[in-house]
C-alpha positions in Angstrom: 144.6 121.6 68.8 146.6 124.6 67.9 148.9 125.9 65.1 149.3 126.0 61.3 151.8 124.5 58.8 152.0 121.6 56.4 151.3 117.9 57.2 153.2 115.6 54.7 151.6 112.2 54.3 153.3 109.7 51.9 155.0 112.6 50.1 151.7 114.6 49.6 151.5 118.0 51.3 148.3 119.1 53.2 147.9 122.5 55.0 146.7 122.0 58.6 145.2 124.3 61.0 143.3 124.1 64.4 140.3 121.7 64.2 141.7 119.5 61.5 141.6 115.6 62.0 143.8 113.3 60.2 143.7 109.6 59.8 147.0 107.6 59.6 147.3 103.8 59.1 150.4 101.7 60.0 151.7 101.9 56.5 151.6 105.8 56.2 154.8 107.8 56.5 154.2 111.4 57.7 155.9 114.5 59.1 155.0 118.2 60.1 156.5 121.4 58.9 155.2 124.0 61.4 154.6 127.7 60.7 153.9 128.5 64.3 154.0 126.5 67.5 151.8 123.4 67.1 150.0 121.3 69.6 148.4 117.9 68.5 146.4 115.2 70.2 147.5 111.8 68.8 145.3 108.8 69.4 147.4 105.5 68.9 145.4 102.4 68.3 147.6 99.6 69.7 147.1 95.9 69.4 146.3 95.8 73.2 143.1 97.6 72.4 141.7 94.4 70.9 143.3 92.0 73.3 141.2 89.4 75.1 143.3 89.9 78.2 141.4 91.7 80.9 138.2 91.7 78.8 135.1 90.8 80.5 132.1 89.1 79.1 130.0 92.3 79.2 132.3 94.4 77.1 133.1 91.6 74.5 130.4 92.9 72.1 131.6 96.5 72.5 135.2 95.5 71.7 134.0 93.5 68.7 132.0 96.4 67.3 135.1 98.7 68.0 137.2 96.4 65.8 134.5 96.2 63.1 134.5 100.0 62.8 138.3 100.0 62.8 138.3 97.4 59.9 135.9 99.4 57.8 138.1 102.6 58.3 141.4 100.7 57.7 140.1 99.3 54.3 138.6 102.5 53.1 140.9 105.3 54.3 142.2 105.8 50.8 139.0 107.7 50.0 140.2 110.5 52.4 142.3 113.2 50.9 144.1 115.3 53.7 142.1 115.9 56.7 138.7 114.6 57.4 136.0 117.0 56.2 133.1 117.6 58.6 130.2 120.0 58.8 130.1 122.7 61.6 128.2 120.6 64.1 130.5 117.5 63.6 133.5 119.6 64.0 132.2 121.1 67.3 131.3 117.6 68.6 134.8 116.3 67.6 136.5 119.2 69.4 134.4 118.6 72.6 135.2 114.9 72.5 138.9 115.4 72.1 139.0 117.9 74.9 137.2 115.5 77.2 139.4 112.6 76.1 142.4 114.5 77.2 140.9 115.4 80.5 140.1 111.8 81.2 143.6 110.7 80.4 145.3 113.5 82.5 143.3 112.8 85.7 142.2 109.2 85.9 138.9 109.0 87.8 136.2 106.4 88.3 134.8 105.1 85.0 137.7 106.9 83.1 138.6 103.8 81.1 135.0 103.2 79.9 134.5 106.9 79.1 137.7 107.0 77.1 136.6 103.9 75.2 133.3 105.3 74.3 134.7 108.7 73.3 137.1 106.9 70.9 134.2 104.7 69.6 132.3 107.9 68.8 135.3 109.4 67.0 135.6 106.1 65.0 132.0 106.4 63.9 132.3 110.0 62.8 135.4 109.0 60.8 133.6 106.0 59.2 130.6 108.1 58.2 133.0 110.8 56.8 134.8 108.2 54.6 131.4 106.9 53.4 130.2 110.4 52.6 133.4 111.4 50.9 133.4 108.3 48.8 129.8 108.9 47.6 130.7 112.5 46.8 133.5 111.6 44.5 131.2 109.3 42.5 129.0 110.4 39.6 125.4 111.0 40.8 124.2 108.8 37.9 124.9 105.5 36.4 126.3 102.2 37.7 129.2 103.6 39.9 126.9 104.7 42.6 125.2 101.4 42.6 128.5 99.6 42.8 129.5 101.9 45.8 126.1 101.1 47.4 126.7 97.4 47.0 130.3 97.4 48.3 129.3 99.5 51.3 126.5 97.3 52.1 128.7 94.2 51.9 131.4 95.8 54.1 128.8 96.9 56.7 127.1 93.4 56.8 130.2 91.2 56.3 129.5 89.4 59.6 125.7 88.8 58.6 126.0 85.7 56.4 122.3 85.5 55.4 122.4 89.2 54.2 125.3 88.5 51.9 123.5 85.8 49.9 123.1 86.9 46.2 119.3 86.7 46.6 119.3 88.9 49.7 121.6 91.4 47.9 119.3 91.4 44.8 116.3 92.2 47.0 118.2 95.0 48.8 118.9 96.7 45.5 115.8 95.9 43.7 117.5 93.8 41.0 117.3 90.2 39.9 120.2 88.1 41.1 121.6 87.7 37.5 121.4 91.4 36.7 123.0 92.4 39.9 125.9 90.0 39.4 126.3 91.0 35.8 126.4 94.7 36.6 128.8 94.2 39.5 131.1 92.1 37.3 131.1 94.7 34.5 132.2 97.4 36.9 134.6 95.5 39.0 135.8 92.6 37.1 134.7 90.3 40.0 131.6 88.4 40.7 129.8 89.3 44.0 130.9 85.9 45.5 134.5 86.6 44.6 134.4 90.2 46.1 132.9 89.0 49.3 135.6 86.2 49.6 138.4 88.5 48.9 137.1 91.2 51.4 136.7 88.5 54.0 140.3 87.4 53.5 141.5 91.0 53.9 139.6 91.1 57.3 141.3 87.7 58.3 144.7 89.3 57.4 143.9 92.3 59.7 142.8 90.0 62.5 145.9 87.9 62.2 148.1 91.0 62.3 146.3 93.1 65.0 144.2 90.9 67.3 144.9 88.0 69.6 141.9 85.9 68.4 142.8 82.4 67.6 142.2 81.2 64.1 139.1 79.1 65.0 137.5 82.3 66.5 138.3 84.3 63.4 136.8 81.5 61.2 133.7 81.6 63.3 133.3 85.3 63.3 133.7 85.7 59.6 131.4 82.8 58.7 133.9 80.2 57.5 132.8 76.6 57.9 135.7 75.9 60.2 139.4 76.5 60.7 140.3 74.1 57.9 138.1 76.0 55.4 139.6 79.3 56.3 143.1 78.0 56.0 142.5 76.5 52.6 141.1 79.8 51.2 143.8 81.9 52.9 146.6 79.7 51.5 145.1 79.9 48.0 145.2 83.7 48.3 148.4 84.3 50.3 150.5 81.3 49.7 150.6 80.5 53.5 148.2 79.0 56.0 146.8 81.6 58.5 149.1 80.2 61.2 152.1 80.6 59.0 151.1 84.2 58.0 150.6 85.2 61.6 154.0 83.8 62.5 155.7 85.7 59.6 154.2 89.1 60.7 154.7 88.7 64.3 156.5 91.7 65.8 155.9 93.9 62.6 
């Protein structure tokens, strides 16, 4: 909000100034070295944000979308270097959103909670788009790398749409034959499309087990597993523990 100095994130030093927006995940270690007096607005995403407790039927969809956006950001944040780059209009919008967010938190009024939730949801969408644009900018404008980025982005954004993740559907989306698309993807990543989708789903299962209070059957249903047993089998093959055992091992972390 005000000030200048150095923001150290995981031993990397980034200059900061008014208007810079940083994204930190639970694994990040960070500190500030200030040049002048500095004021920050920190938005902390706690597990309670995704809790089923106090959730009504009408806001269930919104909370689910909220979590989906958080998952995309969480699994792609490494594509950000320092603060989140924005154009002038996005920066102005972000500034206005943060000012209004602070106002709503300082003086609770009617509808404050839903306004805060929607402001944060807008910010998450801005961050998600920035990550996507930043990733695309770092790739070559020609060749297979951009195709692979397009495929992985499409998979991540449609991970809850089972029909859209079928190899035939992906091939149509990218104007390739199924064999050609799979061959191209494996050459660039070392994984088949099916393996990549399965691994990404399991990473989302891990996040849900850590940060939500959804039961394992609900997680299995949301991510398109046949049932809880199917999820547990795949999760144990990858992590050496059932989903229940994994959730117990990370409880309180």
